[in-house]
N, C-alpha and C positions, 0 to 999 in steps of 0.2 A: 328685750319685745315682751310681753308674755305672752303669751297661744292664745285667749280670748280678741287680745287687742289684732295681734298677725287672721285669726277668723274674719273679723267685724274688714278689715283691710280689704280680705282677697272675696268679702260678699260683696261691699261699694266697689273700689275697684279691680279686682281681678285681673281684665287682662294687663294691664299697663304696668298690674304689681307684676307679674311673668315675666312678661315683656322686654323686664328691664333687669331680673331678673335671672329668668334663664339661660343656663348652662350654654359653648357656642357647640356641641359634642350632642346636645338631649335629641336631637335630629335622626341624627344618625344612631344612638346608643340603639332609640323607639325602635327602627328602620330594626337592624340587627337582632332584634329582641324577636321581632312579630314574624322573619324572615329567616334566618336562622335556628329557630326552637319552633315554631308553626303559635304562637304561644296567641292569640287574643288580649290586646292590650286595647285598653280605654283612653285614645289622648289625650283628651281633655288631661285625667285623672294625671297623666305620664305627665308629662308640661309645667302642670299646678305641683305637684312632686316635684321633680327638676327643679326647677324657679326656690321652691318653700328653704328646700335642703339647699341650696346656694348660698340666699338671704341666710340664714342659719351659722351657715358654715364661715358664711361673712366675717357675720361680727363673733365668729373668736368662738363654737361652737367644736367639736374635734367632728370626727366625718360621721363615727360609730354615733352620738348623740344630735346630731342635727337630722340624720336618717329615719332616726328613731320620733325625735320632735315633728320633723316637716307627718309624719306617718299621722300622729293623732292631732296635726293640724287638718288633716286631709280625712280625721274620722268623725270630728270635731264641724268641720263643717257640711258636713252629710246627715247630720242632725239634727241640727236649725231647720 
């Protein structure tokens, strides 16, 4: 799946895509990030990033590549 296709899917049915691909521990990671380090985090962006990263990783990308590509997808999503 290319970046533009993924951005389009997120625009058209983002909540479904996020719900289906959100890792089980994403909420725990978010809570730990906020409470332990006192960071302000955009919850929706974090959940979207986690879901896209998981989807890409399941598709065969390495963790490093899926992190980078998920960040690029979010950047494209926010640009348009």
